[in-house]
KEPA-572353 format. One record per residue (C-alpha): residue number from 1; residue in three letters; x, y, z. Coordinates in pm, 1 decimal. Layout:
N
+-----+--------+----------+----------+----------+
: num : residu :        u :        v :        w :
+-----+--------+----------+----------+----------+
: NUM :    ALA :        X :        Y :        Z :
...
+-----+--------+----------+----------+----------+
//
This chain:
265
+-----+--------+----------+----------+----------+
: num : residu :        u :        v :        w :
+-----+--------+----------+----------+----------+
:   1 :    ALA :   2245.7 :  -1909.1 :    561.3 :
:   2 :    ALA :   2049.2 :  -1818.4 :    248.6 :
:   3 :    MET :   1783.3 :  -1647.5 :    459.9 :
:   4 :    ALA :   2049.6 :  -1453.5 :    654.0 :
:   5 :    ALA :   2216.5 :  -1329.9 :    335.6 :
:   6 :    ARG :   1883.7 :  -1227.0 :    183.9 :
:   7 :    CYS :   1777.2 :  -1044.2 :    499.8 :
:   8 :    ARG :   2096.3 :   -838.7 :    509.1 :
:   9 :    LEU :   2048.8 :   -733.3 :    147.1 :
:  10 :    ALA :   1681.8 :   -645.1 :    197.2 :
:  11 :    ALA :   1726.6 :   -453.9 :    526.3 :
:  12 :    ARG :   1706.3 :   -120.8 :    345.9 :
:  13 :    PHE :   1438.0 :    109.5 :    212.9 :
:  14 :    HIS :   1353.4 :    129.3 :   -156.5 :
:  15 :    HIS :   1465.9 :    445.4 :   -337.5 :
:  16 :    VAL :   1100.0 :    499.6 :   -436.2 :
:  17 :    HIS :    913.5 :    661.2 :   -145.6 :
:  18 :    GLY :    666.2 :    930.6 :    -44.5 :
:  19 :    ALA :    727.1 :   1297.1 :   -128.7 :
:  20 :    ASN :    792.7 :   1396.1 :    234.2 :
:  21 :    ILE :   1040.5 :   1116.2 :    309.2 :
:  22 :    ARG :   1416.9 :   1164.2 :    325.4 :
:  23 :    LEU :   1646.7 :    861.0 :    341.5 :
:  24 :    ASP :   1995.6 :    864.4 :    490.1 :
:  25 :    ALA :   2299.1 :    754.9 :    287.8 :
:  26 :    SER :   2260.3 :    392.0 :    393.4 :
:  27 :    HIS :   1887.8 :    382.2 :    305.4 :
:  28 :    THR :   1820.9 :    239.4 :    651.7 :
:  29 :    GLN :   1670.0 :    552.0 :    810.2 :
:  30 :    ALA :   1352.2 :    716.1 :    680.8 :
:  31 :    THR :   1242.8 :   1055.8 :    814.0 :
:  32 :    ARG :    927.0 :   1247.7 :    727.0 :
:  33 :    VAL :   1047.7 :   1605.9 :    690.1 :
:  34 :    GLU :    714.0 :   1784.2 :    636.2 :
:  35 :    SER :    343.8 :   1756.5 :    715.4 :
:  36 :    PHE :    193.5 :   1433.4 :    852.3 :
:  37 :    ALA :    141.1 :   1237.2 :    528.2 :
:  38 :    ASN :    329.1 :   1139.1 :    210.5 :
:  39 :    GLY :    547.3 :    918.3 :    430.5 :
:  40 :    LEU :    518.1 :    588.2 :    242.2 :
:  41 :    CYS :    826.8 :    362.7 :    230.5 :
:  42 :    PHE :    889.7 :     14.9 :     90.5 :
:  43 :    SER :   1148.7 :   -257.6 :    142.2 :
:  44 :    GLN :   1432.7 :   -245.6 :   -108.7 :
:  45 :    GLU :   1360.4 :   -603.5 :   -218.1 :
:  46 :    PRO :   1053.1 :   -828.3 :   -202.6 :
:  47 :    LEU :   1049.3 :  -1042.2 :    111.5 :
:  48 :    ALA :   1117.1 :  -1415.3 :    116.4 :
:  49 :    PRO :    867.4 :  -1642.2 :    295.5 :
:  50 :    GLY :    919.2 :  -1602.6 :    669.6 :
:  51 :    GLN :   1155.4 :  -1306.3 :    628.5 :
:  52 :    ILE :   1078.4 :  -1021.5 :    867.4 :
:  53 :    PHE :   1120.1 :   -655.2 :    776.8 :
:  54 :    LEU :   1186.5 :   -487.0 :   1112.1 :
:  55 :    VAL :   1198.7 :   -116.2 :   1194.3 :
:  56 :    GLU :   1263.1 :     79.8 :   1513.1 :
:  57 :    ILE :   1082.1 :    406.1 :   1585.8 :
:  58 :    GLU :   1359.4 :    664.6 :   1625.5 :
:  59 :    GLU :   1172.7 :    992.1 :   1652.1 :
:  60 :    LYS :    820.5 :   1105.1 :   1736.8 :
:  61 :    GLU :    639.6 :   1429.7 :   1652.0 :
:  62 :    LEU :    379.7 :   1574.3 :   1887.4 :
:  63 :    GLY :     59.8 :   1733.9 :   1768.7 :
:  64 :    TRP :    -64.3 :   1464.5 :   1526.8 :
:  65 :    CYS :   -318.3 :   1187.7 :   1577.2 :
:  66 :    GLY :   -224.4 :    843.6 :   1447.9 :
:  67 :    HIS :     86.7 :    629.2 :   1439.4 :
:  68 :    LEU :    300.0 :    404.9 :   1221.3 :
:  69 :    ARG :    128.5 :    180.2 :    964.3 :
:  70 :    VAL :    282.5 :   -140.7 :    833.3 :
:  71 :    GLY :    194.3 :   -418.3 :    592.1 :
:  72 :    LEU :    268.6 :   -582.9 :    259.2 :
:  73 :    THR :    199.0 :   -503.4 :   -104.2 :
:  74 :    ALA :    225.8 :   -697.8 :   -428.7 :
:  75 :    HIS :    290.9 :   -373.8 :   -618.2 :
:  76 :    ASP :    653.6 :   -321.6 :   -722.8 :
:  77 :    PRO :    739.9 :     30.4 :   -597.9 :
:  78 :    GLN :    930.6 :     88.1 :   -920.4 :
:  79 :    SER :    605.8 :     46.9 :  -1115.9 :
:  80 :    LEU :    416.9 :    318.7 :   -927.8 :
:  81 :    GLU :    361.2 :    628.8 :  -1139.7 :
:  82 :    VAL :    293.7 :    828.4 :   -823.5 :
:  83 :    VAL :    351.6 :    713.7 :   -466.9 :
:  84 :    PRO :     13.7 :    740.7 :   -286.6 :
:  85 :    GLU :    -23.9 :    998.7 :    -12.7 :
:  86 :    TYR :   -150.2 :    740.7 :    237.4 :
:  87 :    SER :   -116.9 :    366.6 :    279.7 :
:  88 :    LEU :   -470.5 :    369.7 :    424.9 :
:  89 :    PRO :   -683.5 :    400.9 :    221.4 :
:  90 :    ASP :   -497.1 :    505.8 :    -96.0 :
:  91 :    LEU :   -247.0 :    220.2 :   -143.9 :
:  92 :    VAL :   -489.7 :    -41.0 :     -9.6 :
:  93 :    ASN :   -755.7 :     75.2 :   -255.8 :
:  94 :    MET :   -517.2 :     -9.9 :   -541.5 :
:  95 :    GLY :   -565.3 :   -376.1 :   -446.6 :
:  96 :    ASP :   -320.1 :   -651.6 :   -351.6 :
:  97 :    THR :   -210.9 :   -450.2 :    -46.2 :
:  98 :    TRP :   -261.8 :   -528.9 :    322.0 :
:  99 :    VAL :   -180.1 :   -254.2 :    574.1 :
: 100 :    PHE :   -269.4 :   -207.9 :    940.0 :
: 101 :    ALA :   -234.1 :     88.4 :   1174.6 :
: 102 :    ILE :    -26.0 :     27.9 :   1485.3 :
: 103 :    THR :   -203.4 :    136.1 :   1803.2 :
: 104 :    ARG :    -69.4 :    219.8 :   2146.6 :
: 105 :    ASN :   -187.6 :    -97.8 :   2312.6 :
: 106 :    HIS :   -271.7 :   -421.8 :   2135.1 :
: 107 :    ASN :   -284.9 :   -525.2 :   1770.2 :
: 108 :    ARG :   -367.4 :   -893.4 :   1791.1 :
: 109 :    VAL :   -620.9 :  -1012.2 :   1535.2 :
: 110 :    VAL :   -821.2 :  -1328.3 :   1611.6 :
: 111 :    VAL :  -1059.8 :  -1472.1 :   1353.5 :
: 112 :    GLU :  -1410.3 :  -1540.0 :   1485.1 :
: 113 :    GLY :  -1434.8 :  -1890.8 :   1625.0 :
: 114 :    GLU :  -1056.7 :  -1931.0 :   1640.1 :
: 115 :    GLN :   -857.8 :  -1946.9 :   1960.7 :
: 116 :    ALA :   -551.3 :  -1729.4 :   1994.1 :
: 117 :    GLN :   -234.7 :  -1933.7 :   1965.5 :
: 118 :    ALA :      5.0 :  -1945.7 :   2254.9 :
: 119 :    GLN :    278.6 :  -1689.3 :   2201.8 :
: 120 :    GLY :    537.9 :  -1845.3 :   2426.9 :
: 121 :    ARG :    714.8 :  -1683.7 :   2719.1 :
: 122 :    PRO :    863.1 :  -1339.7 :   2642.0 :
: 123 :    TRP :   1206.6 :  -1448.8 :   2766.7 :
: 124 :    GLU :   1233.9 :  -1748.3 :   2532.0 :
: 125 :    PRO :   1527.5 :  -1690.7 :   2294.3 :
: 126 :    PHE :   1334.7 :  -1746.6 :   1970.0 :
: 127 :    LEU :    999.0 :  -1634.1 :   1838.2 :
: 128 :    LEU :    834.8 :  -1918.8 :   1644.7 :
: 129 :    ILE :    595.0 :  -1827.5 :   1362.8 :
: 130 :    GLU :    486.1 :  -2128.7 :   1160.1 :
: 131 :    ARG :    824.0 :  -2292.2 :   1080.6 :
: 132 :    VAL :   1031.5 :  -1975.9 :   1114.5 :
: 133 :    ARG :   1250.5 :  -1916.5 :   1421.7 :
: 134 :    ILE :   1354.6 :  -1555.1 :   1475.2 :
: 135 :    PRO :   1596.6 :  -1444.1 :   1751.8 :
: 136 :    ARG :   1362.5 :  -1265.4 :   1992.9 :
: 137 :    ASP :   1622.1 :  -1032.6 :   2145.7 :
: 138 :    THR :   1664.6 :   -844.2 :   1817.3 :
: 139 :    LEU :   1289.4 :   -797.4 :   1788.4 :
: 140 :    VAL :   1238.4 :   -630.5 :   2126.7 :
: 141 :    GLY :   1265.8 :   -254.6 :   2174.2 :
: 142 :    ARG :   1366.3 :   -133.7 :   2519.1 :
: 143 :    SER :   1360.9 :    204.6 :   2688.7 :
: 144 :    ARG :   1700.3 :    161.1 :   2855.7 :
: 145 :    PRO :   1941.6 :     50.5 :   2582.5 :
: 146 :    GLY :   2309.9 :     23.7 :   2653.3 :
: 147 :    ARG :   2585.3 :   -228.2 :   2686.3 :
: 148 :    TYR :   2556.2 :   -275.5 :   3064.0 :
: 149 :    SER :   2179.0 :   -236.9 :   3107.0 :
: 150 :    HIS :   2118.5 :   -608.6 :   3153.9 :
: 151 :    ILE :   2378.6 :   -614.8 :   3434.0 :
: 152 :    LEU :   2253.2 :   -305.3 :   3615.3 :
: 153 :    ASP :   1884.4 :   -386.6 :   3588.8 :
: 154 :    ASP :   1754.4 :   -740.7 :   3642.4 :
: 155 :    LEU :   1428.2 :   -638.6 :   3474.3 :
: 156 :    TYR :   1602.6 :   -521.1 :   3156.0 :
: 157 :    LYS :   1483.1 :   -811.5 :   2945.0 :
: 158 :    MET :   1123.5 :   -750.2 :   3050.7 :
: 159 :    ASN :   1141.9 :   -372.9 :   3000.8 :
: 160 :    VAL :    931.8 :   -380.0 :   2684.6 :
: 161 :    LEU :    794.3 :    -58.6 :   2537.4 :
: 162 :    PRO :    441.5 :     30.9 :   2427.1 :
: 163 :    ALA :    389.8 :    -33.1 :   2057.3 :
: 164 :    THR :    409.3 :    328.8 :   1940.4 :
: 165 :    ALA :    682.2 :    452.2 :   2177.3 :
: 166 :    ARG :   1025.9 :    569.9 :   2070.8 :
: 167 :    ARG :   1263.3 :    270.2 :   2032.2 :
: 168 :    SER :    972.2 :     29.5 :   1985.1 :
: 169 :    ARG :   1042.6 :   -233.5 :   1716.4 :
: 170 :    ILE :    776.9 :   -341.1 :   1469.2 :
: 171 :    GLY :    810.4 :   -596.7 :   1191.1 :
: 172 :    VAL :    603.0 :   -763.2 :    920.1 :
: 173 :    LEU :    636.5 :  -1099.5 :    743.1 :
: 174 :    TYR :    427.6 :  -1356.6 :    559.0 :
: 175 :    ALA :    395.3 :  -1728.1 :    630.2 :
: 176 :    PRO :    295.9 :  -1965.8 :    343.2 :
: 177 :    GLN :     -3.1 :  -2193.7 :    402.3 :
: 178 :    PRO :    -83.6 :  -2543.2 :    265.4 :
: 179 :    ASP :   -342.0 :  -2401.6 :     22.1 :
: 180 :    GLY :    -75.6 :  -2200.1 :   -161.4 :
: 181 :    THR :   -165.7 :  -1865.0 :     -5.0 :
: 182 :    ALA :      2.4 :  -1686.7 :    286.3 :
: 183 :    ASP :    -86.7 :  -1521.6 :    617.3 :
: 184 :    MET :     58.0 :  -1182.4 :    707.5 :
: 185 :    HIS :    197.1 :  -1146.1 :   1059.5 :
: 186 :    ILE :    285.4 :   -825.7 :   1241.7 :
: 187 :    VAL :    541.2 :   -856.0 :   1524.1 :
: 188 :    ILE :    555.7 :   -587.7 :   1793.9 :
: 189 :    ASN :    850.4 :   -593.0 :   2035.6 :
: 190 :    GLY :    899.7 :   -965.2 :   2000.6 :
: 191 :    GLU :    531.4 :  -1061.8 :   2018.9 :
: 192 :    ASP :    351.4 :  -1213.1 :   1721.5 :
: 193 :    MET :     13.8 :  -1044.8 :   1674.8 :
: 194 :    GLY :   -113.5 :  -1349.4 :   1486.9 :
: 195 :    PRO :   -245.6 :  -1348.8 :   1127.9 :
: 196 :    SER :   -347.2 :   -991.9 :   1042.7 :
: 197 :    ALA :   -450.2 :  -1084.8 :    687.9 :
: 198 :    ARG :   -505.1 :  -1415.7 :    511.7 :
: 199 :    GLY :   -509.9 :  -1533.4 :    151.8 :
: 200 :    LEU :   -210.1 :  -1332.9 :     31.8 :
: 201 :    PRO :    -75.0 :  -1448.3 :   -307.6 :
: 202 :    THR :    260.3 :  -1626.0 :   -292.5 :
: 203 :    THR :    301.6 :  -1627.8 :   -671.4 :
: 204 :    ARG :    380.6 :  -1254.7 :   -674.4 :
: 205 :    PRO :    667.1 :  -1069.9 :   -500.1 :
: 206 :    LEU :    555.0 :   -908.6 :   -175.1 :
: 207 :    TYR :    721.1 :   -588.1 :    -53.3 :
: 208 :    ALA :    706.7 :   -453.2 :    301.1 :
: 209 :    VAL :    513.3 :   -128.2 :    344.1 :
: 210 :    ILE :    612.1 :    120.6 :    615.4 :
: 211 :    ASP :    401.1 :    436.9 :    640.5 :
: 212 :    VAL :    582.2 :    696.3 :    854.8 :
: 213 :    PHE :    253.8 :    860.6 :    944.7 :
: 214 :    ALA :    141.5 :   1138.0 :   1181.8 :
: 215 :    SER :    312.7 :   1116.7 :   1523.4 :
: 216 :    THR :    581.2 :    877.9 :   1394.0 :
: 217 :    LYS :    858.2 :   1100.6 :   1254.5 :
: 218 :    SER :   1153.4 :    872.2 :   1181.5 :
: 219 :    VAL :   1221.2 :    497.4 :   1166.9 :
: 220 :    ARG :   1529.8 :    283.6 :   1107.7 :
: 221 :    VAL :   1554.8 :    -64.8 :    956.8 :
: 222 :    ILE :   1699.0 :   -320.8 :   1199.4 :
: 223 :    PRO :   1880.0 :   -614.5 :   1034.1 :
: 224 :    VAL :   1783.1 :   -955.9 :   1168.3 :
: 225 :    ASP :   2026.7 :  -1246.9 :   1161.8 :
: 226 :    TYR :   1875.7 :  -1592.9 :   1115.1 :
: 227 :    GLY :   2095.3 :  -1877.0 :   1236.5 :
: 228 :    PHE :   2467.1 :  -1796.6 :   1244.7 :
: 229 :    PRO :   2557.7 :  -1426.4 :   1270.7 :
: 230 :    SER :   2711.9 :  -1254.1 :    969.0 :
: 231 :    LEU :   3073.8 :  -1137.0 :    955.9 :
: 232 :    GLN :   2940.0 :   -781.3 :    968.1 :
: 233 :    THR :   2753.1 :   -859.0 :   1290.4 :
: 234 :    LEU :   3058.1 :  -1026.6 :   1445.1 :
: 235 :    CYS :   3272.4 :   -720.7 :   1365.7 :
: 236 :    ARG :   3011.3 :   -498.2 :   1526.5 :
: 237 :    LEU :   3013.4 :   -710.1 :   1843.5 :
: 238 :    VAL :   3393.8 :   -681.8 :   1867.6 :
: 239 :    ILE :   3377.0 :   -302.4 :   1831.7 :
: 240 :    GLN :   3100.7 :   -272.7 :   2090.0 :
: 241 :    LYS :   3291.5 :   -494.8 :   2331.5 :
: 242 :    HIS :   3582.2 :   -250.5 :   2347.1 :
: 243 :    ILE :   3386.2 :     68.9 :   2413.1 :
: 244 :    VAL :   3212.2 :    197.9 :   2724.8 :
: 245 :    HIS :   2892.9 :    306.6 :   2547.6 :
: 246 :    ARG :   2761.8 :    305.7 :   2191.9 :
: 247 :    LEU :   2787.1 :    688.4 :   2174.8 :
: 248 :    ALA :   3167.1 :    654.6 :   2202.9 :
: 249 :    ILE :   3162.5 :    507.4 :   1852.5 :
: 250 :    ASN :   3141.2 :    864.0 :   1717.9 :
: 251 :    GLY :   3502.6 :    919.7 :   1820.7 :
: 252 :    LEU :   3638.7 :    612.8 :   1639.5 :
: 253 :    ASP :   3819.8 :    637.5 :   1307.9 :
: 254 :    LEU :   3562.2 :    436.3 :   1116.2 :
: 255 :    PRO :   3362.3 :    493.6 :    796.4 :
: 256 :    PRO :   3029.8 :    673.4 :    865.6 :
: 257 :    LEU :   2817.6 :    379.0 :    748.3 :
: 258 :    LEU :   3002.0 :    140.3 :    981.9 :
: 259 :    LYS :   2957.5 :    382.6 :   1271.6 :
: 260 :    SER :   2585.0 :    398.5 :   1203.8 :
: 261 :    PHE :   2558.3 :     18.7 :   1188.0 :
: 262 :    CYS :   2742.6 :    -21.2 :   1519.7 :
: 263 :    GLN :   2540.2 :    245.7 :   1700.2 :
: 264 :    HIS :   2192.3 :    140.2 :   1604.4 :
: 265 :    GLU :   2198.4 :   -226.6 :   1690.0 :
+-----+--------+----------+----------+----------+
//
């Protein structure tokens, strides 16, 4: 319950961000409005151990090379005199920052001499990372979203997108280790890429880093419920149950923020 409450509060972008980023009123959507750089964003709050910060790619922009970059930083965004132009190498060069570029295909990192851990079947309901269980369905982006997709298409649950495609979902978290440090994990469409960085300090707050770079134009934070769903999530399910399609929510007499929440999850 504590994790669920914390995740809902942190599922927003920090008001400190790159010069070319524009946030929507809810601080859940970040759009790069110019150029291909200055698209750095941070989580509103530092992450708790095992807490995933998950975003969905909403819009792409042709003509640029490179894709979304994600990671963690021990720098409080509020303390930055100037937000760096790039996460790689600028923010990383400041130290205590771990960021990786997302590629079209595979991002799994295996340490030399170490065997890759079994990831589990993609249809299992939970993704297990260390001692954290995350509902897998929320983590997976699909190219055919919609209320009835799973009824019309038996392959719906397996219809997973490439990592950098529109609607793909990418998250980052850290898992504490017995030696007092932590491993950073990147999750792409419900698949744990394994430890991408090791030896992260757990004595300092760690913020998620999302770099809306190059061909990635806009992303949206996706809230993740751990354990029992929140009252907000239950209300959303009731609303979605009584409409034909999520786009019909536009015609309902609801506050704009509630409409946005119901449409994008």
